[in-house]
N, CA, C and O atoms as a Tinker XYZ file with bonds, in Angstrom:
   464  protein
     1  N    150.719000  141.636000  106.196000    73     2
     2  CA   149.454000  141.660000  105.521000    64     1     3
     3  C    149.564000  140.998000  104.150000    63     2     4     5
     4  O    148.639000  140.315000  103.710000    81     3
     5  N    150.660000  141.193000  103.498000    73     3     6
     6  CA   150.859000  140.604000  102.180000    64     5     7
     7  C    150.945000  139.097000  102.275000    63     6     8     9
     8  O    150.516000  138.389000  101.363000    81     7
     9  N    151.500000  138.595000  103.379000    73     7    10
    10  CA   151.614000  137.142000  103.518000    64     9    11
    11  C    150.249000  136.493000  103.730000    63    10    12    13
    12  O    150.026000  135.367000  103.285000    81    11
    13  N    149.323000  137.199000  104.413000    73    11    14
    14  CA   147.985000  136.644000  104.614000    64    13    15
    15  C    147.233000  136.534000  103.295000    63    14    16    17
    16  O    146.551000  135.540000  103.041000    81    15
    17  N    147.358000  137.546000  102.468000    73    15    18
    18  CA   146.645000  137.536000  101.192000    64    17    19
    19  C    147.191000  136.468000  100.263000    63    18    20    21
    20  O    146.434000  135.900000   99.476000    81    19
    21  N    148.461000  136.185000  100.329000    73    19    22
    22  CA   149.024000  135.183000   99.441000    64    21    23
    23  C    148.632000  133.773000   99.877000    63    22    24    25
    24  O    148.552000  132.867000   99.048000    81    23
    25  N    148.387000  133.581000  101.183000    73    23    26
    26  CA   147.971000  132.253000  101.653000    64    25    27
    27  C    146.553000  131.908000  101.208000    63    26    28    29
    28  O    146.273000  130.775000  100.818000    81    27
    29  N    145.669000  132.892000  101.271000    73    27    30
    30  CA   144.272000  132.655000  100.933000    64    29    31
    31  C    143.996000  133.196000   99.543000    63    30    32    33
    32  O    143.877000  134.405000   99.343000    81    31
    33  N    143.899000  132.312000   98.616000    73    31    34
    34  CA   143.595000  132.747000   97.253000    64    33    35
    35  C    142.105000  132.507000   96.979000    63    34    36    37
    36  O    141.482000  131.635000   97.585000    81    35
    37  N    141.581000  133.256000   96.105000    73    35    38
    38  CA   140.177000  133.133000   95.766000    64    37    39
    39  C    140.010000  131.936000   94.837000    63    38    40    41
    40  O    140.679000  131.810000   93.811000    81    39
    41  N    139.097000  131.073000   95.235000    73    39    42
    42  CA   138.834000  129.879000   94.436000    64    41    43
    43  C    137.538000  130.118000   93.670000    63    42    44    45
    44  O    136.514000  130.469000   94.257000    81    43
    45  N    137.590000  129.930000   92.396000    73    43    46
    46  CA   136.368000  130.101000   91.609000    64    45    47
    47  C    135.821000  128.717000   91.268000    63    46    48    49
    48  O    136.559000  127.809000   90.885000    81    47
    49  N    134.545000  128.591000   91.414000    73    47    50
    50  CA   133.887000  127.326000   91.087000    64    49    51
    51  C    133.092000  127.517000   89.802000    63    50    52    53
    52  O    132.412000  128.525000   89.609000    81    51
    53  N    133.193000  126.568000   88.972000    73    51    54
    54  CA   132.451000  126.632000   87.723000    64    53    55
    55  C    131.217000  125.733000   87.851000    63    54    56    57
    56  O    131.291000  124.619000   88.370000    81    55
    57  N    130.100000  126.236000   87.374000    73    55    58
    58  CA   128.856000  125.480000   87.425000    64    57    59
    59  C    128.362000  125.282000   86.004000    63    58    60    61
    60  O    128.473000  126.162000   85.150000    81    59
    61  N    127.824000  124.120000   85.786000    73    59    62
    62  CA   127.249000  123.832000   84.487000    64    61    63
    63  C    125.743000  123.667000   84.665000    63    62    64    65
    64  O    125.291000  122.892000   85.508000    81    63
    65  N    124.996000  124.375000   83.893000    73    63    66
    66  CA   123.541000  124.236000   83.945000    64    65    67
    67  C    123.055000  123.789000   82.587000    63    66    68    69
    68  O    123.478000  124.307000   81.553000    81    67
    69  N    122.174000  122.833000   82.603000    73    67    70
    70  CA   121.588000  122.364000   81.354000    64    69    71
    71  C    120.135000  121.997000   81.625000    63    70    72    73
    72  O    119.760000  121.686000   82.756000    81    71
    73  N    119.353000  122.035000   80.612000    73    71    74
    74  CA   117.943000  121.688000   80.742000    64    73    75
    75  C    117.773000  120.187000   80.540000    63    74    76    77
    76  O    118.424000  119.563000   79.702000    81    75
    77  N    116.882000  119.646000   81.334000    73    75    78
    78  CA   116.549000  118.230000   81.178000    64    77    79
    79  C    115.145000  118.172000   80.599000    63    78    80    81
    80  O    114.202000  118.710000   81.178000    81    79
    81  N    115.017000  117.537000   79.490000    73    79    82
    82  CA   113.721000  117.408000   78.858000    64    81    83
    83  C    113.202000  116.002000   79.108000    63    82    84    85
    84  O    113.787000  115.018000   78.655000    81    83
    85  N    112.097000  115.923000   79.834000    73    83    86
    86  CA   111.486000  114.627000   80.094000    64    85    87
    87  C    110.414000  114.384000   79.045000    63    86    88    89
    88  O    109.426000  115.113000   78.962000    81    87
    89  N    110.623000  113.369000   78.263000    73    87    90
    90  CA   109.651000  113.094000   77.211000    64    89    91
    91  C    108.546000  112.168000   77.704000    63    90    92    93
    92  O    107.385000  112.340000   77.334000    81    91
    93  N    108.887000  111.209000   78.517000    73    91    94
    94  CA   107.890000  110.246000   78.986000    64    93    95
    95  C    107.911000  110.173000   80.505000    63    94    96    97
    96  O    108.674000  109.402000   81.088000    81    95
    97  N    107.073000  110.977000   81.141000    73    95    98
    98  CA   106.963000  110.906000   82.593000    64    97    99
    99  C    106.032000  109.746000   82.940000    63    98   100   101
   100  O    104.996000  109.556000   82.302000    81    99
   101  N    106.406000  108.988000   83.940000    73    99   102
   102  CA   105.616000  107.827000   84.337000    64   101   103
   103  C    104.319000  108.278000   85.015000    63   102   104   105
   104  O    104.297000  109.259000   85.758000    81   103
   105  N    103.266000  107.556000   84.746000    73   103   106
   106  CA   101.973000  107.828000   85.369000    64   105   107
   107  C    102.017000  107.319000   86.811000    63   106   108   109
   108  O    102.356000  106.155000   87.027000    81   107
   109  N    101.681000  108.161000   87.819000    73   107   110
   110  CA   101.743000  107.713000   89.208000    64   109   111
   111  C    100.812000  106.545000   89.480000    63   110   112   113
   112  O    101.075000  105.747000   90.380000    81   111
   113  N     99.735000  106.428000   88.726000    73   111   114
   114  CA    98.790000  105.335000   88.935000    64   113   115
   115  C     99.410000  103.982000   88.587000    63   114   116   117
   116  O     99.034000  102.958000   89.157000    81   115
   117  N    100.359000  103.981000   87.649000    73   115   118
   118  CA   101.016000  102.730000   87.259000    64   117   119
   119  C    101.960000  102.213000   88.337000    63   118   120   121
   120  O    102.181000  101.006000   88.443000    81   119
   121  N    102.521000  103.122000   89.139000    73   119   122
   122  CA   103.525000  102.722000   90.111000    64   121   123
   123  C    102.998000  102.650000   91.544000    63   122   124   125
   124  O    103.653000  102.087000   92.420000    81   123
   125  N    101.833000  103.209000   91.778000    73   123   126
   126  CA   101.276000  103.222000   93.130000    64   125   127
   127  C    100.788000  101.828000   93.515000    63   126   128   129
   128  O    100.350000  101.046000   92.671000    81   127
   129  N    100.875000  101.541000   94.811000    73   127   130
   130  CA   100.379000  100.270000   95.336000    64   129   131
   131  C     99.633000  100.516000   96.636000    63   130   132   133
   132  O     99.770000  101.572000   97.255000    81   131
   133  N     98.851000   99.543000   97.038000    73   131   134
   134  CA    98.204000   99.577000   98.344000    64   133   135
   135  C     97.203000  100.716000   98.482000    63   134   136   137
   136  O     96.416000  100.996000   97.578000    81   135
   137  N     97.259000  101.365000   99.647000    73   135   138
   138  CA    96.313000  102.419000   99.989000    64   137   139
   139  C     96.435000  103.622000   99.055000    63   138   140   141
   140  O     95.431000  104.249000   98.715000    81   139
   141  N     97.652000  103.942000   98.644000    73   139   142
   142  CA    97.848000  105.067000   97.726000    64   141   143
   143  C     97.155000  104.805000   96.392000    63   142   144   145
   144  O     96.554000  105.712000   95.817000    81   143
   145  N     97.233000  103.569000   95.896000    73   143   146
   146  CA    96.591000  103.235000   94.628000    64   145   147
   147  C     95.076000  103.317000   94.756000    63   146   148   149
   148  O     94.403000  103.809000   93.850000    81   147
   149  N     94.529000  102.835000   95.883000    73   147   150
   150  CA    93.078000  102.927000   96.090000    64   149   151
   151  C     92.628000  104.379000   96.147000    63   150   152   153
   152  O     91.556000  104.717000   95.644000    81   151
   153  N     93.441000  105.243000   96.759000    73   151   154
   154  CA    93.109000  106.668000   96.821000    64   153   155
   155  C     93.122000  107.282000   95.420000    63   154   156   157
   156  O     92.209000  108.030000   95.072000    81   155
   157  N     94.130000  106.981000   94.619000    73   155   158
   158  CA    94.221000  107.524000   93.266000    64   157   159
   159  C     93.066000  107.030000   92.387000    63   158   160   161
   160  O     92.518000  107.792000   91.591000    81   159
   161  N     92.699000  105.743000   92.537000    73   159   162
   162  CA    91.582000  105.208000   91.765000    64   161   163
   163  C     90.265000  105.871000   92.164000    63   162   164   165
   164  O     89.412000  106.118000   91.311000    81   163
   165  N     90.095000  106.162000   93.458000    73   163   166
   166  CA    88.884000  106.845000   93.916000    64   165   167
   167  C     88.827000  108.256000   93.352000    63   166   168   169
   168  O     87.754000  108.727000   92.976000    81   167
   169  N     89.970000  108.941000   93.286000    73   167   170
   170  CA    89.996000  110.295000   92.724000    64   169   171
   171  C     89.692000  110.288000   91.229000    63   170   172   173
   172  O     89.016000  111.187000   90.729000    81   171
   173  N     90.186000  109.278000   90.515000    73   171   174
   174  CA    89.899000  109.153000   89.088000    64   173   175
   175  C     88.402000  108.905000   88.881000    63   174   176   177
   176  O     87.816000  109.390000   87.914000    81   175
   177  N     87.785000  108.143000   89.803000    73   175   178
   178  CA    86.357000  107.848000   89.703000    64   177   179
   179  C     85.487000  109.041000   90.088000    63   178   180   181
   180  O     84.268000  108.986000   89.929000    81   179
   181  N     86.094000  110.124000   90.595000    73   179   182
   182  CA    85.336000  111.323000   90.913000    64   181   183
   183  C     85.118000  111.565000   92.392000    63   182   184   185
   184  O     84.422000  112.514000   92.754000    81   183
   185  N     85.687000  110.744000   93.262000    73   183   186
   186  CA    85.543000  110.921000   94.706000    64   185   187
   187  C     86.758000  111.687000   95.226000    63   186   188   189
   188  O     87.829000  111.108000   95.408000    81   187
   189  N     86.590000  112.999000   95.468000    73   187   190
   190  CA    87.707000  113.822000   95.937000    64   189   191
   191  C     87.969000  113.672000   97.428000    63   190   192   193
   192  O     88.983000  114.167000   97.920000    81   191
   193  N     87.092000  113.008000   98.153000    73   191   194
   194  CA    87.230000  112.850000   99.593000    64   193   195
   195  C     87.057000  111.373000   99.960000    63   194   196   197
   196  O     86.095000  111.022000  100.642000    81   195
   197  N     87.982000  110.493000   99.515000    73   195   198
   198  CA    87.770000  109.061000   99.718000    64   197   199
   199  C     87.824000  108.619000  101.180000    63   198   200   201
   200  O     87.265000  107.576000  101.519000    81   199
   201  N     88.476000  109.374000  102.046000    73   199   202
   202  CA    88.604000  108.956000  103.444000    64   201   203
   203  C     87.718000  109.756000  104.392000    63   202   204   205
   204  O     87.840000  109.608000  105.608000    81   203
   205  N     86.835000  110.593000  103.872000    73   203   206
   206  CA    85.891000  111.396000  104.663000    64   205   207
   207  C     86.592000  112.233000  105.722000    63   206   208   209
   208  O     86.207000  112.214000  106.891000    81   207
   209  N     87.620000  112.967000  105.315000    73   207   210
   210  CA    88.346000  113.830000  106.252000    64   209   211
   211  C     87.864000  115.273000  106.219000    63   210   212   213
   212  O     88.239000  116.065000  107.083000    81   211
   213  N     87.058000  115.622000  105.259000    73   211   214
   214  CA    86.585000  116.995000  105.170000    64   213   215
   215  C     85.516000  117.273000  106.214000    63   214   216   217
   216  O     84.875000  116.361000  106.735000    81   215
   217  N     85.345000  118.532000  106.499000    73   215   218
   218  CA    84.342000  118.952000  107.475000    64   217   219
   219  C     82.957000  118.798000  106.857000    63   218   220   221
   220  O     82.715000  119.236000  105.733000    81   219
   221  N     82.053000  118.171000  107.605000    73   219   222
   222  CA    80.677000  118.016000  107.151000    64   221   223
   223  C     79.830000  119.135000  107.742000    63   222   224   225
   224  O     79.989000  119.489000  108.911000    81   223
   225  N     78.947000  119.682000  106.948000    73   223   226
   226  CA    78.031000  120.708000  107.435000    64   225   227
   227  C     76.901000  120.032000  108.205000    63   226   228   229
   228  O     76.362000  119.012000  107.775000    81   227
   229  N     76.553000  120.619000  109.350000    73   227   230
   230  CA    75.469000  120.067000  110.146000    64   229   231
   231  C     74.139000  120.358000  109.478000    63   230   232   233
   232  O     73.928000  121.423000  108.898000    81   231
   233  N     73.249000  119.381000  109.575000    73   231   234
   234  CA    71.887000  119.556000  109.087000    64   233   235
   235  C     70.997000  119.963000  110.251000    63   234   236   237
   236  O     71.457000  120.638000  111.173000    81   235
   237  N     69.714000  119.558000  110.221000    73   235   238
   238  CA    68.814000  119.918000  111.310000    64   237   239
   239  C     69.265000  119.327000  112.640000    63   238   240   241
   240  O     69.162000  119.991000  113.671000    81   239
   241  N     69.757000  118.103000  112.638000    73   239   242
   242  CA    70.314000  117.503000  113.843000    64   241   243
   243  C     69.311000  117.253000  114.948000    63   242   244   245
   244  O     69.645000  117.370000  116.127000    81   243
   245  N     68.065000  116.904000  114.577000    73   243   246
   246  CA    67.071000  116.581000  115.597000    64   245   247
   247  C     67.169000  115.108000  115.935000    63   246   248   249
   248  O     67.894000  114.356000  115.284000    81   247
   249  N     66.434000  114.700000  116.959000    73   247   250
   250  CA    66.466000  113.293000  117.357000    64   249   251
   251  C     65.874000  112.406000  116.254000    63   250   252   253
   252  O     66.340000  111.289000  116.025000    81   251
   253  N     64.840000  112.920000  115.575000    73   251   254
   254  CA    64.207000  112.149000  114.504000    64   253   255
   255  C     65.028000  112.161000  113.217000    63   254   256   257
   256  O     64.949000  111.223000  112.424000    81   255
   257  N     65.807000  113.208000  113.006000    73   255   258
   258  CA    66.614000  113.356000  111.791000    64   257   259
   259  C     68.034000  113.775000  112.188000    63   258   260   261
   260  O     68.406000  114.935000  112.012000    81   259
   261  N     68.839000  112.826000  112.729000    73   259   262
   262  CA    70.192000  113.201000  113.178000    64   261   263
   263  C     71.135000  113.425000  112.001000    63   262   264   265
   264  O     70.869000  112.992000  110.880000    81   263
   265  N     72.240000  114.109000  112.278000    73   263   266
   266  CA    73.289000  114.299000  111.275000    64   265   267
   267  C     73.961000  112.955000  111.021000    63   266   268   269
   268  O     74.367000  112.271000  111.961000    81   267
   269  N     74.076000  112.581000  109.757000    73   267   270
   270  CA    74.650000  111.302000  109.369000    64   269   271
   271  C     76.166000  111.423000  109.251000    63   270   272   273
   272  O     76.665000  112.267000  108.506000    81   271
   273  N     76.902000  110.583000  109.984000    73   271   274
   274  CA    78.363000  110.580000  109.940000    64   273   275
   275  C     78.809000  109.239000  109.362000    63   274   276   277
   276  O     78.585000  108.204000  109.990000    81   275
   277  N     79.440000  109.227000  108.170000    73   275   278
   278  CA    79.844000  107.957000  107.554000    64   277   279
   279  C     81.080000  107.358000  108.226000    63   278   280   281
   280  O     81.992000  108.072000  108.643000    81   279
   281  N     81.083000  106.014000  108.321000    73   279   282
   282  CA    82.234000  105.307000  108.877000    64   281   283
   283  C     82.192000  103.853000  108.425000    63   282   284   285
   284  O     81.116000  103.281000  108.251000    81   283
   285  N     83.349000  103.269000  108.238000    73   283   286
   286  CA    83.420000  101.849000  107.897000    64   285   287
   287  C     83.743000  101.018000  109.134000    63   286   288   289
   288  O     83.990000   99.817000  109.029000    81   287
   289  N     83.744000  101.647000  110.296000    73   287   290
   290  CA    84.023000  100.960000  111.557000    64   289   291
   291  C     82.808000  101.033000  112.477000    63   290   292   293
   292  O     81.831000  101.714000  112.164000    81   291
   293  N     82.865000  100.335000  113.608000    73   291   294
   294  CA    81.754000  100.318000  114.560000    64   293   295
   295  C     81.677000  101.597000  115.381000    63   294   296   297
   296  O     80.634000  101.884000  115.969000    81   295
   297  N     82.752000  102.367000  115.436000    73   295   298
   298  CA    82.744000  103.623000  116.188000    64   297   299
   299  C     83.662000  104.632000  115.502000    63   298   300   301
   300  O     84.548000  104.277000  114.725000    81   299
   301  N     83.417000  105.898000  115.820000    73   299   302
   302  CA    84.232000  106.965000  115.220000    64   301   303
   303  C     84.244000  108.167000  116.147000    63   302   304   305
   304  O     83.230000  108.496000  116.763000    81   303
   305  N     85.396000  108.823000  116.245000    73   303   306
   306  CA    85.535000  110.042000  117.026000    64   305   307
   307  C     85.082000  111.216000  116.173000    63   306   308   309
   308  O     85.555000  111.394000  115.051000    81   307
   309  N     84.154000  112.026000  116.712000    73   307   310
   310  CA    83.567000  113.138000  115.964000    64   309   311
   311  C     83.741000  114.412000  116.762000    63   310   312   313
   312  O     83.572000  114.417000  117.981000    81   311
   313  N     84.076000  115.484000  116.083000    73   311   314
   314  CA    84.191000  116.787000  116.717000    64   313   315
   315  C     83.097000  117.709000  116.233000    63   314   316   317
   316  O     82.874000  117.830000  115.029000    81   315
   317  N     82.410000  118.363000  117.159000    73   315   318
   318  CA    81.336000  119.288000  116.815000    64   317   319
   319  C     81.779000  120.699000  117.182000    63   318   320   321
   320  O     82.147000  120.963000  118.326000    81   319
   321  N     81.743000  121.599000  116.211000    73   319   322
   322  CA    82.008000  123.013000  116.479000    64   321   323
   323  C     80.641000  123.626000  116.759000    63   322   324   325
   324  O     79.889000  123.950000  115.841000    81   323
   325  N     80.340000  123.775000  118.025000    73   323   326
   326  CA    78.986000  124.140000  118.444000    64   325   327
   327  C     78.567000  125.529000  117.984000    63   326   328   329
   328  O     77.406000  125.721000  117.622000    81   327
   329  N     79.459000  126.493000  117.988000    73   327   330
   330  CA    79.152000  127.855000  117.544000    64   329   331
   331  C     80.173000  128.269000  116.493000    63   330   332   333
   332  O     81.299000  127.773000  116.492000    81   331
   333  N     79.788000  129.168000  115.608000    73   331   334
   334  CA    80.679000  129.615000  114.531000    64   333   335
   335  C     81.970000  130.213000  115.061000    63   334   336   337
   336  O     83.044000  129.955000  114.517000    81   335
   337  N     81.875000  131.009000  116.117000    73   335   338
   338  CA    83.037000  131.703000  116.663000    64   337   339
   339  C     83.746000  130.899000  117.753000    63   338   340   341
   340  O     84.643000  131.423000  118.413000    81   339
   341  N     83.363000  129.650000  117.953000    73   339   342
   342  CA    83.939000  128.848000  119.034000    64   341   343
   343  C     85.418000  128.595000  118.774000    63   342   344   345
   344  O     85.833000  128.375000  117.636000    81   343
   345  N     86.202000  128.631000  119.840000    73   343   346
   346  CA    87.632000  128.354000  119.724000    64   345   347
   347  C     87.963000  126.948000  120.209000    63   346   348   349
   348  O     89.134000  126.570000  120.256000    81   347
   349  N     86.956000  126.179000  120.566000    73   347   350
   350  CA    87.184000  124.800000  121.006000    64   349   351
   351  C     86.223000  123.868000  120.279000    63   350   352   353
   352  O     85.203000  124.296000  119.740000    81   351
   353  N     86.569000  122.603000  120.278000    73   351   354
   354  CA    85.767000  121.581000  119.609000    64   353   355
   355  C     85.253000  120.618000  120.665000    63   354   356   357
   356  O     86.004000  120.195000  121.543000    81   355
   357  N     83.976000  120.272000  120.581000    73   355   358
   358  CA    83.378000  119.297000  121.490000    64   357   359
   359  C     83.555000  117.914000  120.858000    63   358   360   361
   360  O     82.933000  117.608000  119.841000    81   359
   361  N     84.409000  117.077000  121.467000    73   359   362
   362  CA    84.700000  115.749000  120.929000    64   361   363
   363  C     83.799000  114.714000  121.582000    63   362   364   365
   364  O     83.498000  114.806000  122.772000    81   363
   365  N     83.365000  113.717000  120.792000    73   363   366
   366  CA    82.547000  112.628000  121.322000    64   365   367
   367  C     82.716000  111.390000  120.444000    63   366   368   369
   368  O     83.028000  111.489000  119.257000    81   367
   369  N     82.504000  110.225000  121.052000    73   367   370
   370  CA    82.566000  108.967000  120.326000    64   369   371
   371  C     81.166000  108.599000  119.862000    63   370   372   373
   372  O     80.216000  108.644000  120.644000    81   371
   373  N     81.038000  108.234000  118.593000    73   371   374
   374  CA    79.778000  107.709000  118.068000    64   373   375
   375  C     79.941000  106.212000  117.884000    63   374   376   377
   376  O     80.974000  105.746000  117.404000    81   375
   377  N     78.916000  105.460000  118.268000    73   375   378
   378  CA    78.920000  104.005000  118.118000    64   377   379
   379  C     77.774000  103.600000  117.208000    63   378   380   381
   380  O     76.735000  104.259000  117.171000    81   379
   381  N     77.969000  102.511000  116.472000    73   379   382
   382  CA    76.982000  102.030000  115.515000    64   381   383
   383  C     75.657000  101.745000  116.221000    63   382   384   385
   384  O     75.619000  101.033000  117.224000    81   383
   385  N     74.565000  102.311000  115.684000    73   383   386
   386  CA    73.230000  102.047000  116.196000    64   385   387
   387  C     72.801000  102.913000  117.369000    63   386   388   389
   388  O     71.655000  102.802000  117.805000    81   387
   389  N     73.661000  103.765000  117.898000    73   387   390
   390  CA    73.318000  104.620000  119.046000    64   389   391
   391  C     73.493000  106.093000  118.670000    63   390   392   393
   392  O     74.619000  106.590000  118.678000    81   391
   393  N     72.409000  106.803000  118.341000    73   391   394
   394  CA    72.546000  108.239000  118.089000    64   393   395
   395  C     73.023000  108.945000  119.356000    63   394   396   397
   396  O     72.706000  108.524000  120.468000    81   395
   397  N     73.776000  110.006000  119.180000    73   395   398
   398  CA    74.338000  110.710000  120.334000    64   397   399
   399  C     74.078000  112.195000  120.207000    63   398   400   401
   400  O     74.121000  112.755000  119.112000    81   399
   401  N     73.808000  112.827000  121.334000    73   399   402
   402  CA    73.514000  114.261000  121.375000    64   401   403
   403  C     74.733000  115.015000  121.866000    63   402   404   405
   404  O     75.355000  114.639000  122.860000    81   403
   405  N     75.066000  116.081000  121.160000    73   403   406
   406  CA    76.174000  116.943000  121.561000    64   405   407
   407  C     75.682000  117.890000  122.655000    63   406   408   409
   408  O     74.478000  118.000000  122.888000    81   407
   409  N     76.600000  118.563000  123.316000    73   407   410
   410  CA    76.243000  119.519000  124.367000    64   409   411
   411  C     75.447000  120.694000  123.802000    63   410   412   413
   412  O     74.688000  121.331000  124.533000    81   411
   413  N     75.611000  120.991000  122.506000    73   411   414
   414  CA    74.882000  122.110000  121.898000    64   413   415
   415  C     73.465000  121.713000  121.489000    63   414   416   417
   416  O     72.672000  122.578000  121.117000    81   415
   417  N     73.135000  120.432000  121.551000    73   415   418
   418  CA    71.782000  119.981000  121.239000    64   417   419
   419  C     71.635000  119.269000  119.910000    63   418   420   421
   420  O     70.565000  118.724000  119.640000    81   419
   421  N     72.650000  119.246000  119.071000    73   419   422
   422  CA    72.577000  118.554000  117.788000    64   421   423
   423  C     72.788000  117.049000  117.988000    63   422   424   425
   424  O     73.606000  116.625000  118.805000    81   423
   425  N     72.038000  116.261000  117.229000    73   423   426
   426  CA    72.144000  114.806000  117.295000    64   425   427
   427  C     72.990000  114.304000  116.130000    63   426   428   429
   428  O     72.951000  114.865000  115.035000    81   427
   429  N     73.756000  113.239000  116.377000    73   427   430
   430  CA    74.618000  112.623000  115.368000    64   429   431
   431  C     74.401000  111.115000  115.385000    63   430   432   433
   432  O     74.160000  110.519000  116.435000    81   431
   433  N     74.492000  110.509000  114.202000    73   431   434
   434  CA    74.327000  109.064000  114.093000    64   433   435
   435  C     75.359000  108.513000  113.120000    63   434   436   437
   436  O     75.624000  109.112000  112.078000    81   435
   437  N     75.933000  107.384000  113.463000    73   435   438
   438  CA    76.925000  106.736000  112.622000    64   437   439
   439  C     76.212000  105.882000  111.582000    63   438   440   441
   440  O     75.334000  105.094000  111.932000    81   439
   441  N     76.573000  106.023000  110.314000    73   439   442
   442  CA    76.026000  105.198000  109.234000    64   441   443
   443  C     77.195000  104.482000  108.562000    63   442   444   445
   444  O     78.289000  105.032000  108.425000    81   443
   445  N     76.938000  103.250000  108.149000    73   443   446
   446  CA    77.998000  102.448000  107.531000    64   445   447
   447  C     78.286000  102.939000  106.116000    63   446   448   449
   448  O     77.373000  103.239000  105.346000    81   447
   449  N     79.574000  103.014000  105.793000    73   447   450
   450  CA    80.035000  103.323000  104.444000    64   449   451
   451  C     81.157000  102.340000  104.127000    63   450   452   453
   452  O     82.073000  102.157000  104.929000    81   451
   453  N     81.087000  101.723000  102.985000    73   451   454
   454  CA    82.109000  100.748000  102.589000    64   453   455
   455  C     83.479000  101.401000  102.525000    63   454   456   457
   456  O     83.598000  102.535000  102.060000    81   455
   457  N     84.523000  100.706000  102.985000    73   455   458
   458  CA    85.871000  101.299000  102.953000    64   457   459
   459  C     86.364000  101.465000  101.526000    63   458   460   461
   460  O     85.872000  100.824000  100.598000    81   459
   461  N     87.356000  102.347000  101.375000    73   459   462
   462  CA    87.940000  102.615000  100.045000    64   461   463
   463  C     88.737000  101.410000   99.623000    63   462   464
   464  O     89.320000  101.403000   98.539000    81   463
């Protein structure tokens, strides 16, 4: 037993901790490029949802006054939560110029929005 203890000695590790004080942190807007820069510029301008990913609340959704869905493309995939307690989403494709009716009876229409 004594020979086992002498073979394995306890090794202590020393750690050094110090504080790093950053005096000049770079502005992310200065280093961003491409799509990230356009997103940051849109947020600075006050648009918190530049890519329209948030859930839109349905309006009346009649044939004469359909729910407006913004898109910068000719078509867009839209999901309708037909009932508040629904556990599934009714998916449908919307195409430019063709209003579409969901299975729950609400109408949706694609409207053009300039890309970010």
